[in-house]
N, C-alpha and C positions, 0 to 999 in steps of 0.2 A: 768686484762683481761687475758683470757686463750690464750695459744699459739695456732698457727694454727693446729699443729699436735694433740695436746690434745683435741682441740675443735672438729676436725674431728672424732677422736676416740669416743668422747662422742655422737656425732650425729649418728655414726654407732651403738652404743649400744642402742640408742633410736629406730633406725630402727629394730633392733633385737627384742626388746620388743613388738613392734607393729606387726611384722611378726609372733611372737610366738602365737599371738591371732588369727592367720588365717586371718588377715585383709590386704587388699591392698588399701592403701589410697594415691592416687596420689596427687601431689601438684604443682600448677603453680602460677605465679605471674605477676604483671604488673608494673615493676619498671619504674619510670619516672625521666628524667634527664634534667637539664637546664644549660644555660650559666650563672653562678652566678655573673659574672662580668658585664654582659650586662644590660643596662637600656632602651632597645628598646621595642616597644609594643609587638612584637612576643615572647619576652622572659619574659614579665611581665604579659600580659593578653590575647593576641591574639593567636589563634591556628595556623594561617597561616601567611606567609609573611617573608620578610627579608631573612636571610641565612639558615632558618630552614630546608628546603628540601635538600639543599646542605650538611648541617651538618648530616642529617639523612642518606644520601647516604654514607658519609664518615664513619658513624657508622656501616652501613651495610658492608662496606669493611673490617673494623676491626673485626666485628663479624664473617664474612666468613673465615677469616684467622684462628681464634681460633676454628671454627666449620666447617671444610672443607668438601668437597664432597656434598654440598647442591646446590639447584636450587633456584635462585632469581626470584621472581614473583612480578609484579607490578599490583595491582588491584585498582579499583576505590573505595575509602573509602566512609564514610557516608557524606551525605549532611545535615548539621544542619540548623535549622531556623536562618535566618539572614545572612548566609554565601552565597556568590555568586557562589561558585564552590564546588564540592565534595573534601574532603580531600584526599591527596595521601596516599598510603598504600603499603609499601614494605614488602615482606615476604621472609623467608628463609626456604625451605622445605628440610628435611633431613631424611635419614634412622636412626632409633634408633640403629641399629646394625652398626658396624664399616665400612662396605663397602659403597662406594660412591653411591649416588642416581643418580647423573648426571655427565657425563664426556664429555659432548658436549661443544660447544662454550658458553662462559659466558656472563653475562650482562655487557654492557659498564660501568656501575657505579662501577664495580670492578676494573676499571683501564685498561681494554684491548682496543685494537683498534677496529674499526668497519668498515663495508663495505657497503656504502649506494647506490651502483649502482643498479638501478631498474632491469637491464637485468638479474641479478643473481637470481631474484625471479623465473624466468622460470625454471632454473635448480633445484632450491630448491623445488618448487611446484611439479615438476615431480617426484623428488626423494621421496618426502613425500607421494605422491599418490601411488607410487610403494610399499613403505614400508607398507602402510595400506592394499594394495591389497594382499601382501604376507601373511597377516593374514586371508585371505579369506573374507575380508569385501568389500562390494559394495562401490565404490568410484567414485565421479564425481568432476572433477577439472575445474573451470572456472576463467577467469581473463584476463588481458591484460597489456602490458607494459605502455599503455597510462594512465591508471588509477593508476598504481603502486600498484594494489591490486589483490589478488587472493583468491578464496574461494574453499575449499575442503569439499564437503559433504560426510559423511561417515555413512554407515548403517552396524552395526555389526550384528544385528538381528532385529526382529520385534519390540523389545522394546528399543534397544539401537541405537540412531542416533544422530550425532553431525555435526556441521559445524565449520570448522577451517578457520580463516582469516589470510592471510599472507600479510604484507605490509611493506613499508619503514616508520619507526617511526620518525616523525618530532616533534619538541618541541610543535608546535601549535596543533598537532593532538593527543597529549598524555596528557589528563587531569590528569592521575594518576602519572605523573612524570614531571620532568623538565630536561630531559636527552638529550644527543646529538642524531643526526640522526643515524639510524641503522636498520637492519632487525628485524622485530617483528612478533610475532605470538600471536593471540588472542585465548585463550583456551575457549572452551565451558564448560558448567557445566557437570562434570562427577562425579557421586556419589559413584561409586564402586572403592575401592582402587586397586584391582587386574587389572581392566580394565584401570585405570589411569596409572598404571605402564607399561602396554602393550603399551598404546598410547605414553607415554614418551619415551619408547625404540624406537618406530618408528620415533619419532621426532629427537632423538639423531642420529639414523642411517642416516636419510636424511640430517641432518645438517652437519655431518662429511663427507658424500659423496659429498656435495656441497661445502665443504671447507669454510664454514662460520666461520669467525674469532670471531664473537660475535653474540648474539641473545637476544632480549628483549622478555620476556614472559609477556603478559597482559591478561586481561579477568577474567574469573570466578576463585573463590578460589578453591584450591584442596581439595579432601577428605582426611581425616586422620583417623588413627586407632592406635592400640598399636604398629604398625611397622613403622609408619611415624610420624614425629613431624614437627610442623609448628610454627615458631617464626616470629612475625610481628613487624614492626616499623611504628608508626603512629604519627600524630601531635595532641596535645591537648593544651588548653590555657596555655601558658608560658613554656611548656615542650615538649620533645619528649618522647613518651611512647613506651616501649618494652614489647610486650605481649608475654611472654616466653612460649615455649612448656612445657607441664606438665612433671614432673619427677615422676618416680615410687617410689622413697623414698627420705628421707631428705638428704642423703649423695649426691645423684645425683643432688638434688636441690642446694646444697651448691656449687658444682663444676660449675653447669650452671650459678648460680648467680655470681660466681667469673669471669667467662668468660664475662658476660654481663657488670659487673661493670668495668672490665679492658678495655673492648672495648670502653665504654663511657669515661673513664678517658683518653684514648689515643686521644680522640677528644676534650679534655678540657670541657667535660660535667660533671656536678656535681650532686650528689643525694641530695644536700642541698643548702640552700640559706642563706647568711649572710646579716643582715640589718646593716645600718650605726651605730646604737647605740649598736651593739654587740649581739642583739637577733639572735637566730639560728632557722630557720624554715626548713621544708622539701623542696624539689625541687619545690613544688607548684602543683604537680599532684597526690600526695599520692602514696601508694605502696600496692595495694590490693593483697590478697592471695586467691587462689581458690583451693578447695578440690573436688575430684571426684574419678574416677576409670579409668582403662585401656580402657574401653568402657562404654557407657552410662548405659547399663544394669548391668555392674559390679560395678557401683558406690556404695559406702557404703550407700549413701542416698537413693538409689533405693533398694538395698538388705535389708536394715534395715529401714522400713518405720516409725518406732517409733523414729528414731534418730533425725529427724528435730524438732518435737515437744519438745523433751528433750533438744535440743540445744537452742530453743527459751526460755524455762524455765530457763535454766542454765545461759544464758547470761543476762537475766532479773535480776537474783539474784546476778550477779557479774558484777557491772558497770565498774570494772577495765578493763574488756575485751572490753568495748566500748570506754573508755576514756584514759587509761594509755598510750596506744601506738598510739593515734589518732593524726590527724593533727590539725591545729589551729582552724579551723572553725567547731565547733561541735554544737549539739543541734537540735531543730526541723527545723531550716532553713539550716542545713548543708548538707554535702555530704554522711552522714552515719547515718541516723536518726534511733534511737531506736524505737522499737514497742510501748514503753510506753511513748514516747515523743509527741504523737499525740492527747492527750486529754483523758479525763475520759471515754467518750463514746466508743472510739476505744479500749481502754484498757478493758472495760467490755466485749465487743464483742470478743476480743482476748481470754479472759478467756473462753467464751462460745465455741469458735471454738476449743480450745484445749480439752475441756471436750467432745465435740461431736466426735472428732477424737479418743479420748481414748476409747470410747465405740463402735467405728466402727469396725466391725469384718472383713470386706473385703476391707480395704483401698487399693487404688492403687496410684501410683505416681501422676497421674493426679488429683485425688481427694485431695491428700495431698497439691498439689500446689494451686488448686482452693480454698481450705479451708484457707490457710495461706497467700497467695499472697496479698490479700487486706490489710493485717496488716503489711506486710513487705514492706513498701513503705514510701515515705514522705507524707506530708499533701495533695499534689496535685495528689497523686496516682502514682508517678514515682518510680517504684521498683529499678531503677538504683541508687537511692539515699537512699537506706536502708542499715543499717549496716549488715544485713544478706540478701544478694541479691539472690533470687531464680529464676530469670527470665530465666535462662538456665538450670534449673533442669528438669522439665517435663511440658513444655508449648506448646502444639500443635499449639497454635495460633501464635507462633513466628516461621515462616518458616526457616528451615535450621540450626538454632542454638538454638531453644527453648527446645529441648529434649536431652540434653547432659549429664544429671546427675550431673551437677555442682552446687556448692554453693560457692558464693563469699563473702569474709569477707572484708568490705569496711572501717571499722573504724581503719585504719592503715595509718599512715603517711609514707612517703618514708624513708626507713632506710638508715643510713649513710654507712653501710658496709654490705657485703654479709653474714657475720657471724651473724649480728644482724637480718637480714631478715630470715636466716635459724633458728635462735632461736625461732622466732615467728611462723614459720612453724611447728617446733617441738611442741610448746605449743598447737597449734590448732589441730594437728594430735593426740596428746595424749589425749586432751580433748574429741575429737570425739571417740577415742578408749575407753575411760573410760565410756562415755555415752552409748556405745553399750553393754559393758560387766559389768558395774556397774551402773545400771539405776539410774538416778537422776530425779524423777518425782515429786519433791516438788512443791507446788503451786507458782504462780507468786507473787511478792511483789509489792504492790503499794507504791512506794517510796515517792510520793508527792514532796514537796519542797526539801526534802533531796537529791533528785537525782541531782539537779543543785546547791545545797548548800554544803552538806557534800562531795559529790564525785567530786566537782570542785577542791578540795585540793589534791595535790600529796600525802600527808601523808596517807589519808584514801584510796586512790587508791592502795598505796603500801601495806597497811594492807589487803586489799581485794585480791590482787593478791597472797599474801602469803597464804591466805586461800585456793585459787585455787590450788596452788602448793602442799599444804598439802593434799588436797583431791587426787591429782594424786599419791602421795606417798602411801596413804592408798589403792589405787587401783593397787599397784605394777607397776605403770607407771611413777614414779617420774623422773624428768629431772636431769641429772648429774649437778654437781656444775659448770662445764665450760659453760653449756648452760644457767643456771640460771644467772650467772654473766653477760653474754651478754644480757640476757633478761631484767635485772634490771639496766643495765648501762645507766643512763639518766642524765648526768651532765648538759645538755644544758638548763634546766629550772632553774638552780642554779645561783643566782646573786653572792653569796659568803657567807662566814662564818666570823664573827667578834667577837673576845673575848672581853667582856665588864665586868664591875664590877660584879662578882658573877655568871656570866653566859655566854653562847655562843649564839649569834644571827645567825640564818640561814634564808635567804630570798630566796624564790623561786617564779618563775612565775607559777601561777595557771591557770586552764582552764577558759575560758569565753565562753558564749553561745550567739554568735552574732545574732541579729535578722535580718531578711530579710527586705528590703525596696521595696515597690511597690507591684504589683499584682503577687503573687507567683504562682497562678493557671493559668496564661496566657500561651496559647500554645506556644507563641514565646519564653518563658523562658525555656521550656523543652529542655535539651541538651545543653543549652548555659550558659555562666557565668552569675551570678546574683549578684546584689548589696546588700551588707550587711553593717550595722553600726558596725565598728570595733573599735569604740572610747572608749569602756569600757574595762578596764583592771582589773585583779584580781591578788593579790599576796598572798602568804602564809607565815606567820611568825611562825618560830619554835624557842622556847626559852628553852634552856636546861642547866644543870650544865656545867660549863666551863671544868671540868675534869670528865665528866660522865664515869662511869665504865660500860663496856658492861654487860647487864643483870641486872643492878640495878633497883629496883622497886621503886614505889612512896612511900615515907616515910609516917608513920602514922600521923606525925605532919605536913602534907602538908599545912595546913592553918594557922599554927602558925607563929609567928614573931621571927625568930632565926637568921636573918642576912644572910640567904642563898639566892640562886637565886629565891626562892619562894616569897621573900619579895619585889621583883621588879615587877612593873606593867607597861604594855604598854598602851599608850594613842594615840588616833588619834584625834587631836584637844582637846576638853574637855571631850571626851568620853573614859572612861577606857574600854579597850577591855576585854571581859569576856573569857580569854584564857582557852582552854579546857585542863585539865590534862590528859595526855596519857602516854603510854609506847611503846617503840619499842625495837629493838635488842640492842640499845645502852643504854637503861634505861629510866628514867623518863624524860618527856619534856612537854611543853605547846604548843598548836597549835591554830591558828586562821587565818581567811582570811579577806582581805580588797578589796572592789571593789571601783573604782573611774573612772572618765572620764580623760583619758590620753591626749586627744586632742579634739578640737572642729572641727568636720568634716564639709566640705562644704555642704554636703547633708547627713542628718542623723536624728536620733530621738532627741527630746528635744532641739530645736533650741535656747532656752533661757539659757541653761546650759553651762557655760564656761569650759575651761580646768581646771582641778584640780591638774595639775602637777606644781612643784614637790610635791610628796606625802611626808607629814611630819609625823613622828612618834616620840613620846617622851617616854623615859624610866625613871620612877620615883621610888624611894625607899619609902617604907611605913612609915619610921620613920626618914629619913635623908633628908636634903635639896639638895641632889645631883640629877642632872638631865642630861640625855643624849638626844641629839636631832639628829635624823637620818632623812636624806632627800634622797628620791629616785628620781633622775632626769630622764627625758625621753631622754635627750641628755647630752652633756658635762656640768658639773656643772657650769662652768664659762660662758656658753652660746656660746662658739665658735663653728664654723662648723667643722665637721670631714673632713679630707683631703682624701675623697674617702671611699669606702667600706673596711671593714677589709680584710686583705690579706689572713688570715688563721684563723683556729679555736682558737689558742692561743691568737691572737690579739683580736678576738671577745670576748673571756673570759675576757681579760684585760679591754675592754671597758665596759662590763657589770659591772664589779666590781668597776670601778672608778665612776660609776654613783651614788653610795651610799656614801654620806658624813656623818660623825658622829662627833659631838662635845660634850664636857663635860662642865657643868656649875654647880656652887654651889649657884646660885641665883634663885633657883626655888621657893623660898618662903616657909613658914612653911607648912609642910605636911598636917596639919589640914585644910588648906585652899584649898587643891586640891579637885576638884570634883570627887566623886565616879562614878557618871553617870549623864549625862544631857539629856534633852529631844529632842533636834533637830534631833538626829539620831535614835530615838526609832523606827520609821517606817522602817528604813533600817536595823534594827538589827535582825539577825536570829541566829539560834543555832550555826552555824559554821562560819559566816562571818558578816561583817558590810558593808553596802552599803553607802559610803560617798556621793553619788550623792544626797541623801536626805538633807544633811547638806548644800550643796551649796559650800563647800570649803574643802580643804584637809589639 
């Protein structure tokens, strides 16, 4: 792994290459964090409840310390189907330049005292009215101590009029927070940044004149531009999400990510989750990355209207961008559905839509979105579950946030480190830059079954991402070695490596495409967690020479019997696996995948199919009676319970490795009696994997 200084230098060189092309590609992210030690509903599947709001406030305190000079705002978040109350929404508004945006009394969640006396509202309201009047604005102040509420109506001109509400904030009166009592101000909607700054200066002047020791801001969200940045903290199922303000380049993104990760770590919130059996997952909320510009009109997707169609084509042709960095739940029922995972009819119409756009002489951002949005969604039409999400690109039908010039990449799991997140940001930025300056207008590929067969295996995803990186080099936009190492560092899918007679066994967790259960088109399901059948698992087997030399090629006598690793065959039950002969940077190897039912779910597909764990593999020599038996257990091989979750990543790795047991036997019978292929699994046999569920046993 690259050192921090070397990595930052590589990121800076990446920024210089993009800037040299005259491109301004801003990047934002939505990192999600969880309490990986907790087993309570709000840290496993619920969005609200427990200590989540309290932990989010503590996270805001930590973030405010690393990003000083900001203003904390509490707004009412979204109300999702099936939830009784809107979600809370904490925001940190800051200047992009070093000077502080707010120097008045701060929010009580930052640890300051508060002053709940109602009579002080009178002084505050009068001071605020006078501050507005000093700007030449018509102001009317109404209220009483009996109601503990005041309203100030302000008219700046014929088109600008607002109403501010001042009150004592009680817990029961504040649906956006669970904060102590204190003076509060509900902001109206102000869309102009310059006016908002003027209003904020008036509020600060009045609050300081009234000697308010603390102040809670609620109400509407603030306007932002290239001078203001807004970072928010919101709840999602099982996680706390930090929607970071966008950064103008990757180096700034790296520093901001470090601040966010450090703030989360200070509150014992993790970007990953460890399972009892040693598997490593992301936090549970993914880690989307968004690209745009300093303003909506300056977004590269608005400035270069051919970019989005090229991106759709490019990502179709390179499934590694959809799957290699993805979370566990992928496929047509997942949270990042590819445009070609919705059936042949939708795929055909997508090809037509791209052809029509290519011959459209006067394309606009709105036409672009109307043309592609129906295909960049899941099967229920939800664009928020598409791998390329354009709902905030140029959609006038989405008030307030539909025309921001943004494209969100959702096929990304939450990354364990800020460096890994930044490496992904660099990959996406350079891909976009390449598509602008080195057009990639090749036709779509109808992958068919290969999409969920070949590209379920990490080996073929690695081959594909290497092809992407090679194209970047050809376009003079190659990523430095330090960034590539971070990008390709993915040991968490590895169960382990075991030297056996004549060869080296590598076992990896492959991708699986979990199907949805129930009515996926139900309105109640949109925006909510959905039930999937996660009982099917897939592994990848790699079999290579024990002492493979880097760069060694497949020998001409690959099919001969010469006592080498090529004379050993892998079996699942009585089925010999038709391992595929391939090459990678280490040399020749064989690769194949296996699917099986890892457990029998209480609610899921195929109720008559039992668990097929442990998975049993047999390694047999073609001319000797030697046999190795390998068993991959879902839990401890002896059946004992784990004494809690793994404490750290090394302990998780040890648990993964101990789940594979290997034994050697010389009683395998004469090789002539071993079956070359049997029929029970024929229906489950594909070009790159064998589905053992058809055989009924593992």
